[in-house]
N, C-alpha and C positions, 0 to 999 in steps of 0.2 A: 504494500500500500504506500503510495507516494506521500511525501510530507504534506503537500497542499491538501490532498484528500483527507489525511488524518486530521489536520487542523480544522477543516470544514466540518467533519463529523464531530470532533470534540466541541467546536463552537456551537453547532446545532444542539448538542446535548446540553451545553451550558445555558443557552437561551431557553430551551424547553423546561429545564429544571427551575430556572428563575420564574418563568411564567407559571409553572405548576405550583410552586411553593406559594406564590402570591394568590393564585386561584383558590388553593386550599384554605388559606387564611381568610380571604374575603368571603368565600362561600360559607365557611363555618360561622363567621360573625353575623352574616345575614340570616342564617338559620337561627342563630341564637336570638337575634332581635325579634324574629317572627314568633318564636316559641316562648320567649321570656325566660331563657335559661340564665342562671346566675353568672355574672361577669367573671367570677372567680374561676369557674369551670372553663369558660371561654379562654381566659388568660392562660391557664395551664395547658389545656388540651389543644386549643386551636393555635394560639400564638407560639408557644414553646415547641410543640410538636410540628406545627405548620412550617416554621422556619427551619426545623431539622429534617423536614420531609425529603429534600433533595438527597441528603446523605443516606436516609433510610431507604429510599427507592433504589439508589445505586447499590447499597449493600444487599438488598433483597435480590436485585438482578444478578449481582455477582455470585451470591450464594446459590441461586438457582442454576447458574452456569458452572457451578463447582469451581469458582475462582476465589478461594478463601483469602488469598493475599490481598485481593482487591476489596473484598467485603470488610475484613478486619482493618485493613490499612485506611480505608475511607473513614470509618467511624473513629479510629484512634486519631487520625490526622485532623478531622473536623473538631474533635474535642479539644485537642491542643491549640488549635486556632482560636476556638472560643475562649479558652482560659488565659491564653497568653497574648496572642496578636490582637484579637478583637477587643477584649477587655482593656488591654493596655492602650490601644488606639482610642477607645472611647474616653478613657481618663485623660489622654492628651488633649482631646477636644474640650473637655470640661471635667474638673475633679468630681468624683462620684461619691455620693453618700451611700453608706452600706449599713442598713438597719440591722440590729442584732438578730432579729428573727431570720433574715435572709442568710446571714453568716452562719448562725448556729444550726438552724433547721436544714436549709438547702445546702449550705457548705458541708455540714455533717453527712448528709446523704451522698454528696459528691465524693467525699473521702471513703465512705463505705463502698460505693460503686467502684472506685479505683482499687481498693483492696481486693474486692471480688475479682476484678479483671486480672490483677497480679496473681491471685491464687489459682484462677482457672488456667492461666498461661503456663503454670508449672506442669499441668497435665497434658498440654499440647493441643487439646481438642475441647471445644464447647459442644457438648451433645445436645440433642433435642430436649432431654430432661433438664439439663442445666440451663438451656435457653428458656424453658418454661419458668424455672425458678427466678431467672433474671427479670423476666417480664412481670412475674408476680411481685418482685421487689419494687418495680416501678409503680405498679398499681397501689401497693401499700404506701409508698411515698406520696402518690397523688391523693390518696384518701386522707392522709395526715395533713397535707397542704390545704385541701379543700376545707376540712373541718376547722383547722386553725385560722383560716382566712375568711370563713363563711360570713361572719358578721362585720367584716371590714368593708368600707365603701369601695366602689370601683377605683376611685382616684388614689386610694391608699393601699390597695392590694397589689401584689406582685405576681405575675406581670399583667393583670387584667386591665389596668388603666391604659396600657398601650393598645390592647385589643379594642377597648372602647373608642380610643382615638381613631383607629383604623376603620371603625364602623361609621364614623361621621359621614353623612351624605349618602350612605347606602340604604336602599329601599328595603324595609323589613319584610321581604317576600320569601316564604319558604320555598316555593317553586324556583324562583330566581336564584336563591342561595344554593339549592340542590344542583341546579344546572351548572353554576360557576364551580361548585365543588367537584362535580364529575369531570368537567373539562380540565380542572386543575390536576386531578388524579391521572387522567389520560396523558396530559403533558408530562407529568412526573415519570410515568412508565416509559413513554417514548424517549424522554430526555435521558433517563437512566440507561436505556438500551444504546443510544448513540454515545453517551459518555463512556460506557463500558468498552464499546468498540474503539473509540478514540484512544482510551487509555492503553488498550492492548497494542494499538498501532504505534503509539508513542514509545512504549516500552520496547517494541521490536525494532523500531528505527534507530533508537539511541543505545540499544544494548543494555537497558536498565531493567532491574527486576520489577515486576508488576507492582510489588508491594511498595517500592520506593516511589513510583509514579502515583500510587494511591495516597500515600502519606503526604504528598506535596501538591501536585497539579490537580488531581481529582478532589482532594479534600478542600483546597482553596476554592475550586469552582462550586462545590456543594455548599460552602460556607458563605457565599455572597449574600443570600437573604438575611442571614444573621448579622453580617457586617453592616448591611444597609439599615436594618432595624436599629442596631445599636448606635450607629452614627446619627440617625435622625433623633433618637431618644436623647442622646447626649447633647446634641445641638439645641434641642428644645428644653433642656434642663430636667428631663425626666430620668435622672441618673439612677434613682432607686429602682426604677423599672428595668433599666438596662442591665444592672448587675443581677437582679433576680431572674431576668429572662435568660441571660447567658448561663447561669448556674443550672437553672431548670432544664434548659436545652441540653446541657452536658450530661446531667443525670439521665435524661431520656436516651441520649446516645449510648451510654454505657450499660444501662439497665434495659430500657425498652427496645431500642433499635437493634442492639447486639443480640438480645433475646429473640426477637422476631426473626432476624437473619438466621440464627441457629436452628429455629423451628423449621425454617424452609429447607435448610441443609446443614448438618453438623459442620462446624467451622474449625479448621485446623489453624492454630496460632503459629505463624512462622517463628523459627528459633530466634531470628534476629529481633523480632518484635518482643518476644519473651525475655530476651537478654538485655534489652535497652528501652524500647519505646513505652512499654507498659509502666516501667519505673519512672519515666519522665512524666507520665500522666499522674502517677501517685505523688511525685515530688511537687508538681504544679498544684495539685489539689490541696496538699498539706500547706504549701507556701501561702496560698490564698487566705487561709484562716487568720494568721497574724497580720498579713498585709491589710485585710479588710477590717479587722477588729481594732487596729491601732487608730484611735480617735474616730473609729467607725466611718472611715473616709479613705477613698483611694485617690491619692494626690497625683499630680502630673509626674512627679518624680517616680512614684511607684509604678505608674503606667509605663513610663519609659523603661523601667527595669523589666517589666513583663515583655515588652516588645523586644528588648535586647535578648531576653531569655529565649524567645522564639527564634530570633535570628541565629542565636548560638545553637539551637536545636537543628536548624536547617544546615548550619555548617557541619554539625556532627554527622548528619545524614550524608552530606557530600563527602566528608572524610571517610565514612564507612564504605562508601561505594568507590573509593579510590579517586575521587574527583579533586581532592585536595592533598597536598603533600602530608605524609603522616607526621612529619615534624611539627606541623601546626596544631596537632591535636592537644 
């Protein structure tokens, strides 16, 4: 496959995933407004899962095609982008307030999900049974989040206020919302198909392992909806929403999306991931707790630290693939 063709396929997948993620969010919010569902539920299940849906769709497509490197790499890569690059970039735009509930409840769930990933990586494979347990863990987290935020107003709940903002101007039509949702899902499926093909083509052309392409190019493409949502929220001063949204989306990646992908097809965790990348996720999750709890604020300096940490991780991947002199490690 020629480079130009690969880039067209990859680009088509990227556009379709972005459109699909937005369609899932808008359709879900329209249905919520038509049915009068609690904004807390919309914020957690529509916004957090909706912005993570490109990564989920790609992981499911890869799992179905028995490409575990692509499936696991996409979810690991998008999680690290959420926690380091996107969160740090948002703090550079505007310092972010980090409420104790977000740090302790959602941050604690993130650490547990990271520990679970590290533990499962020792066995080398995530079976369907373990996938069901991961998915059940996300459901338990979601129930706790809904109960603890149930009485909070939309503008103070995380991340339902952002969902309410995106609902502004949308007609509360169940039929219209369902149509937009279905179109969004179709775009996600097509986009995941094209992105998977493009990733395979990129790996083949450049002689790179598919897992490396998944951790970098595919993960970045799948993270664009999260990046856009965070940038908008930070620019508008909704910093509490941005932090809660990113952590919730990361918990979904490690518990929900990874569990669903394993249910589709048992996932083998590549040895390179088990020896390095899963520990990077654990370190990032643990690091966030003191960063967010110090003055309950993520300053620009802390944001710059997170961005530099992500750039360091990319340098580590490049060194691991022999793209950098080993003396620079």
